[in-house]
C-alpha positions as CSV (number, residue, x, y, z in Angstrom):
1,M,-44.0,-45.5,-25.7
2,E,-46.7,-43.7,-23.7
3,S,-46.9,-46.6,-21.2
4,D,-43.1,-46.5,-20.8
5,T,-43.3,-42.8,-19.9
6,I,-46.2,-43.4,-17.4
7,S,-44.2,-46.3,-15.9
8,R,-41.0,-44.2,-15.6
9,L,-42.8,-41.2,-14.1
10,S,-44.7,-43.4,-11.6
11,K,-41.3,-44.4,-10.2
12,T,-40.2,-40.8,-9.9
13,S,-40.1,-38.7,-6.7
14,I,-39.7,-35.0,-5.9
15,N,-38.3,-34.5,-2.4
16,P,-37.2,-31.5,-0.4
17,V,-33.5,-30.9,-0.1
18,I,-32.7,-30.6,3.5
19,S,-29.6,-32.7,4.5
20,E,-26.0,-32.1,3.7
21,E,-26.0,-35.2,1.5
22,E,-29.1,-34.0,-0.4
23,I,-27.4,-30.6,-0.9
24,A,-24.3,-32.3,-2.2
25,S,-26.4,-34.2,-4.7
26,V,-27.7,-30.9,-6.0
27,V,-24.2,-29.5,-6.2
28,L,-23.1,-32.4,-8.3
29,L,-26.2,-32.1,-10.6
30,A,-25.6,-28.4,-11.0
31,D,-22.0,-28.8,-11.9
32,Q,-22.9,-31.3,-14.6
33,I,-26.0,-29.6,-16.0
34,W,-24.6,-26.0,-15.9
35,S,-21.3,-27.0,-17.5
36,Q,-23.1,-28.7,-20.4
37,H,-25.8,-26.3,-20.9
38,Y,-24.4,-22.9,-20.1
39,T,-20.8,-23.1,-21.3
40,P,-21.8,-22.5,-25.0
41,I,-23.9,-19.6,-23.9
42,I,-21.8,-17.7,-21.3
43,G,-18.5,-19.4,-21.3
44,K,-16.6,-21.7,-19.0
45,E,-15.3,-18.9,-16.7
46,Q,-18.7,-17.4,-16.0
47,V,-20.2,-20.9,-15.5
48,R,-17.6,-21.8,-12.9
49,Y,-18.0,-18.4,-11.2
50,M,-21.8,-18.8,-11.0
51,L,-21.6,-22.4,-9.8
52,D,-19.2,-21.3,-7.0
53,K,-21.4,-18.2,-6.1
54,F,-24.9,-19.7,-6.4
55,Q,-24.7,-23.5,-6.4
56,S,-22.0,-24.5,-4.0
57,Q,-22.8,-26.4,-0.8
58,L,-22.5,-23.2,1.3
59,A,-24.5,-21.0,-1.2
60,I,-27.4,-23.5,-1.2
61,Q,-27.4,-23.9,2.6
62,E,-27.6,-20.1,2.9
63,Q,-30.4,-19.9,0.3
64,I,-32.4,-22.6,2.2
65,S,-31.8,-20.8,5.5
66,E,-33.3,-17.6,3.9
67,G,-36.5,-19.3,2.7
68,T,-35.6,-20.7,-0.7
69,Q,-37.1,-24.2,-1.2
70,Y,-35.0,-26.8,-3.1
71,F,-36.3,-30.1,-4.4
72,I,-34.5,-33.0,-6.1
73,L,-36.1,-35.1,-8.8
74,T,-35.2,-38.8,-8.5
75,S,-35.9,-41.6,-10.9
76,E,-33.6,-44.5,-9.7
77,H,-31.0,-41.7,-9.3
78,P,-31.1,-37.9,-9.2
79,V,-32.0,-36.5,-12.6
80,G,-32.8,-32.9,-11.9
81,Y,-33.7,-30.2,-9.3
82,C,-35.6,-27.0,-8.8
83,S,-35.8,-24.2,-6.3
84,Y,-38.2,-21.4,-5.7
85,R,-39.2,-18.8,-3.1
86,K,-42.4,-16.9,-2.5
87,E,-42.3,-13.2,-3.2
88,E,-45.6,-11.5,-2.3
89,A,-48.2,-12.8,-4.7
90,S,-45.6,-14.5,-7.0
91,L,-43.6,-17.6,-6.8
92,F,-40.1,-16.9,-8.1
93,L,-38.8,-20.0,-9.8
94,S,-35.1,-19.7,-9.3
95,K,-33.9,-23.0,-10.8
96,I,-35.4,-25.8,-12.8
97,Y,-32.8,-28.1,-14.3
98,L,-32.6,-31.6,-15.8
99,L,-29.7,-33.7,-16.9
100,L,-29.3,-33.5,-20.6
101,S,-29.8,-37.3,-21.0
102,Q,-33.1,-37.0,-19.1
103,R,-34.7,-34.2,-21.2
104,G,-37.7,-35.0,-23.4
105,K,-38.9,-37.8,-21.0
106,G,-41.7,-35.9,-19.3
107,Y,-39.6,-34.8,-16.2
108,G,-39.8,-31.1,-17.1
109,T,-43.6,-31.2,-17.3
110,L,-43.7,-33.2,-14.0
111,L,-41.5,-30.6,-12.3
112,M,-43.4,-27.6,-13.7
113,N,-46.7,-29.1,-12.6
114,F,-45.2,-29.6,-9.1
115,I,-44.1,-26.0,-9.1
116,K,-47.6,-24.8,-10.2
117,N,-49.2,-26.8,-7.4
118,K,-46.7,-25.2,-4.9
119,A,-47.6,-21.8,-6.2
120,R,-51.3,-22.4,-5.8
121,E,-50.8,-23.8,-2.3
122,A,-48.9,-20.5,-1.4
123,S,-51.8,-18.4,-2.9
124,C,-49.6,-17.1,-5.6
125,N,-51.3,-15.7,-8.8
126,Q,-48.2,-16.1,-11.0
127,I,-44.8,-17.8,-11.4
128,R,-41.9,-15.6,-12.4
129,L,-38.5,-16.7,-13.6
130,T,-35.5,-15.2,-15.3
131,V,-33.8,-16.9,-18.3
132,N,-30.7,-15.9,-20.2
133,K,-31.8,-14.1,-23.3
134,Y,-29.6,-16.4,-25.5
135,N,-31.0,-19.6,-24.0
136,T,-33.5,-19.9,-26.9
137,D,-34.4,-23.6,-26.4
138,S,-35.5,-22.9,-22.8
139,I,-37.3,-19.7,-23.7
140,T,-39.2,-21.7,-26.4
141,A,-40.1,-24.4,-23.9
142,Y,-41.3,-21.9,-21.3
143,Q,-43.4,-20.1,-24.0
144,R,-45.1,-23.5,-24.9
145,M,-46.0,-23.8,-21.2
146,G,-47.7,-20.4,-21.3
147,F,-45.0,-18.1,-20.0
148,Y,-44.7,-14.6,-21.6
149,T,-41.8,-12.2,-21.7
150,N,-42.4,-9.4,-19.2
151,R,-39.2,-7.4,-19.5
152,K,-35.4,-7.5,-20.0
153,V,-33.3,-7.6,-16.8
154,V,-29.6,-7.3,-16.4
155,F,-27.8,-8.2,-13.1
156,D,-24.2,-7.4,-12.2
157,I,-23.2,-10.6,-10.4
158,G,-19.6,-9.5,-9.6
159,N,-16.2,-10.4,-10.9
160,G,-16.9,-8.6,-14.2
161,F,-19.9,-10.9,-15.1
162,I,-23.5,-10.0,-15.7
163,M,-26.7,-12.0,-16.1
164,D,-28.4,-10.7,-19.3
165,D,-31.9,-12.2,-19.0
166,Y,-35.5,-12.0,-19.7
167,E,-38.1,-12.1,-17.0
168,L,-40.9,-14.5,-17.9
169,I,-44.3,-14.8,-16.2
170,L,-46.9,-17.5,-16.1
171,E,-50.3,-16.3,-14.8
172,L,-52.1,-18.9,-12.7
């Protein structure tokens, strides 16, 4: 089993998202991942609103033009993505997502190690992220990786919706 994981991960790449085609791949991944994962937590209407607002082709193009870095994880086909931006001495991990069918195969650890390396390269002393406070499986996974809960944060994202999150921090 371990050799299967090593073999699979050795055929995996993490590449920057730059082209329109790469952005379109992220949009497709986001639609599938968010619809599966977040609909039970925040409902279909808010998921659709957030995808349109934050993960559309135009929204991702704008984020990249403002300095957010997007990367796509590929293993024969796209299986996940992440995005982050440097904020002073912190790396803010905005997104880290895997297809449901690809979880538990080592890809999350691979992506997190990639992000840790990017944070160190940028001279950041911590990684910050926000996670929905009802997203208990993800919170547990982050805690296993060494993240701790820093504070509760609530964001009004418009159209009558809020993001009710925890801010988590990993010290490097």
